C-alpha positions as CSV (number, residue, x, y, z in Angstrom):
1,M,74.3,146.8,98.4
2,V,71.2,145.3,98.7
3,G,69.4,142.8,96.7
4,D,68.3,139.0,96.1
5,S,71.0,137.2,97.9
6,G,70.4,134.0,96.2
7,T,70.9,135.0,92.4
8,E,74.1,134.9,90.1
9,V,73.8,138.1,89.3
10,F,73.4,139.9,92.4
11,W,76.0,138.1,93.5
12,S,78.8,138.5,90.5
13,Q,77.8,142.5,91.5
14,F,78.7,142.2,94.7
15,L,81.9,139.9,94.0
16,R,83.2,143.0,91.7
17,S,82.6,145.8,94.2
18,L,84.6,144.3,96.3
19,R,87.3,143.7,93.9
20,E,86.6,147.4,93.0
21,R,87.4,148.1,96.4
22,G,90.4,146.5,96.8
23,L,89.4,143.0,98.0
24,G,92.6,140.9,95.9
25,G,94.5,137.9,96.6
26,V,91.7,135.7,97.7
27,R,92.5,132.1,97.2
28,L,89.6,130.3,98.6
29,V,85.7,131.3,98.9
30,I,84.3,129.3,101.9
31,A,80.1,129.1,101.7
32,D,77.1,127.4,102.0
33,H,76.1,125.9,98.4
34,H,73.9,128.9,97.2
35,S,74.0,127.8,93.4
36,G,74.1,131.8,92.5
37,L,76.5,132.4,94.7
38,V,79.2,129.5,93.5
39,K,78.6,130.7,89.7
40,A,79.6,134.2,90.7
41,V,82.4,133.1,92.6
42,R,83.3,130.3,89.8
43,K,83.2,133.8,87.2
44,V,84.2,136.7,89.1
45,M,87.2,135.5,91.9
46,L,89.2,133.7,88.9
47,G,92.0,131.7,90.4
48,A,90.0,131.1,93.6
49,G,89.1,127.6,94.6
50,Y,85.3,127.5,96.6
51,Q,85.2,125.3,99.7
52,R,81.6,123.9,100.5
53,C,80.9,124.8,104.3
54,R,80.9,120.9,105.6
55,V,78.6,121.8,108.3
56,H,76.1,123.0,105.8
57,F,76.7,119.9,103.5
58,L,75.9,117.6,106.7
59,R,72.6,119.5,107.3
60,N,71.6,118.7,103.8
61,V,72.4,114.9,104.3
62,F,70.0,115.5,107.0
63,A,67.3,116.5,105.2
64,V,67.6,112.8,103.2
65,I,68.4,110.3,106.1
66,P,66.0,108.9,108.7
67,K,66.6,110.9,112.0
68,D,67.6,107.7,113.9
69,A,70.3,107.4,111.4
70,A,71.8,111.0,111.8
71,E,74.7,110.7,114.2
72,M,75.9,107.4,112.3
73,I,76.2,109.5,108.9
74,A,77.5,112.1,110.3
75,A,80.3,110.5,112.3
76,T,81.4,108.5,109.0
77,I,81.2,111.6,106.5
78,R,83.6,113.6,109.2
79,T,86.3,110.9,108.6
80,I,86.8,112.3,105.5
81,F,87.6,115.5,107.5
82,A,90.2,114.0,109.3
83,Q,92.7,112.3,106.8
84,P,96.3,113.2,107.6
85,H,97.1,114.5,103.2
86,A,95.2,115.5,100.7
87,T,94.5,111.9,98.7
88,G,93.6,110.4,101.9
89,V,90.7,112.9,102.3
90,R,89.6,112.7,98.5
91,S,89.8,108.6,99.2
92,Q,88.3,108.4,102.4
93,L,85.1,110.5,100.6
94,D,84.9,107.8,97.6
95,T,85.2,105.0,100.9
96,V,82.6,106.7,102.5
97,A,80.6,107.3,99.6
98,D,80.6,103.7,98.5
99,M,79.8,102.4,102.0
100,L,77.3,104.7,103.3
101,G,75.5,104.6,99.6
102,R,74.3,100.9,100.2
103,Q,71.9,101.8,102.3
104,F,71.5,105.8,101.4
105,P,72.2,106.0,98.1
106,K,70.6,109.6,98.0
107,V,73.6,110.4,100.2
108,R,76.2,108.3,98.0
109,A,75.2,110.9,95.6
110,M,75.3,113.9,97.3
111,L,78.9,112.7,98.4
112,L,79.8,112.3,95.1
113,E,78.2,115.2,93.2
114,A,80.1,117.6,96.1
115,K,83.5,115.8,95.9
116,T,85.7,118.5,94.3
117,D,83.8,121.5,96.9
118,L,84.0,119.3,100.2
119,T,87.8,118.7,99.9
120,A,88.8,122.0,98.4
121,F,90.8,122.5,101.7
122,A,92.9,119.8,101.0
123,D,94.9,121.1,98.1
124,F,95.9,124.2,101.3
125,P,98.7,123.4,103.8
126,E,97.6,121.2,106.3
127,R,98.1,123.6,109.1
128,H,94.9,125.3,107.9
129,W,92.7,122.9,107.1
130,K,90.5,122.5,110.2
131,K,90.2,127.0,110.1
132,I,89.1,126.4,106.5
133,Q,86.5,123.3,106.1
134,S,83.5,125.6,107.4
135,T,81.6,128.9,107.7
136,N,80.8,128.2,110.8
137,P,82.9,130.0,114.0
138,P,83.5,127.0,115.9
139,D,85.3,125.6,113.6
140,Q,87.2,128.1,112.2
141,P,89.5,128.5,115.6
142,S,92.2,131.1,114.2
143,A,91.7,132.5,110.7
144,P,92.2,135.8,109.2
145,T,89.1,135.3,107.7
146,W,86.7,138.0,105.6
147,C,83.1,137.0,105.8
148,L,80.1,137.8,104.2
149,T,77.5,138.8,107.0
150,S,73.8,139.2,106.5
151,Q,72.3,141.9,108.7
152,A,68.6,140.2,107.5
153,S,67.1,137.3,105.9
154,P,69.4,135.7,103.5
155,L,66.9,135.1,101.3
156,T,65.1,138.0,100.6
157,P,65.5,141.2,98.5
158,S,65.7,143.1,101.6
159,S,69.3,141.2,102.9
160,I,72.2,143.7,103.6
161,W,75.4,142.2,103.1
162,S,78.7,143.7,104.2
163,M,81.9,142.7,104.2
164,K,84.0,142.9,107.9
165,A,87.3,141.6,108.3
166,Q,87.7,139.2,112.0
167,T,90.9,138.6,112.7
168,R,91.8,136.4,116.2
169,P,95.3,137.6,118.1
170,T,97.0,134.4,116.9
171,A,96.2,134.6,113.3
172,A,99.3,135.4,110.9
173,A,99.5,139.1,109.3
174,N,100.7,138.1,106.0
175,R,98.3,134.9,105.0
176,S,95.3,135.6,102.1
177,P,92.1,136.8,103.2
178,I,90.0,133.8,102.8
179,L,86.3,134.9,102.0
180,C,83.3,133.3,103.0
181,R,79.6,133.5,103.8
182,R,78.0,133.0,107.5
183,T,74.3,133.6,107.6
184,L,73.2,135.2,111.1
């Protein structure tokens, strides 16, 4: 399927075509935060959660802060994802937002706005958390992941998106597929 990959219409059509081809049981979609994709996921993949990629979120944060503060802010935000239980994850996000908000109000606003999407992983069993927080392969050590991959620039009409199953030997065969968007 070829189309403008940034629009809700394109993503809705694409996701419907995946369902028509047999994709089912998707419980979580992991992606960077493209509004058309997010809206389409929420309309078409009923019952599936949406996890905003934490790596891409950090990149968005880096765009609004001074370069010399990046390491400290990234380390502070990463503490959100290191909590041992779901309530701790969400509580830590609030704590980090308040702490960073004193000096970086834009970061506070970004964290609070993205709270639900950044912490969706915490609704799943803890043993899966590290695998479902990001679309970046190094952050996913062993998960059967269904990925949308681009053969061209992801934001042009000439983008070609395909469905590709990636399984690793340590993955359990009976897990539900996770749909993620990875830009090559």
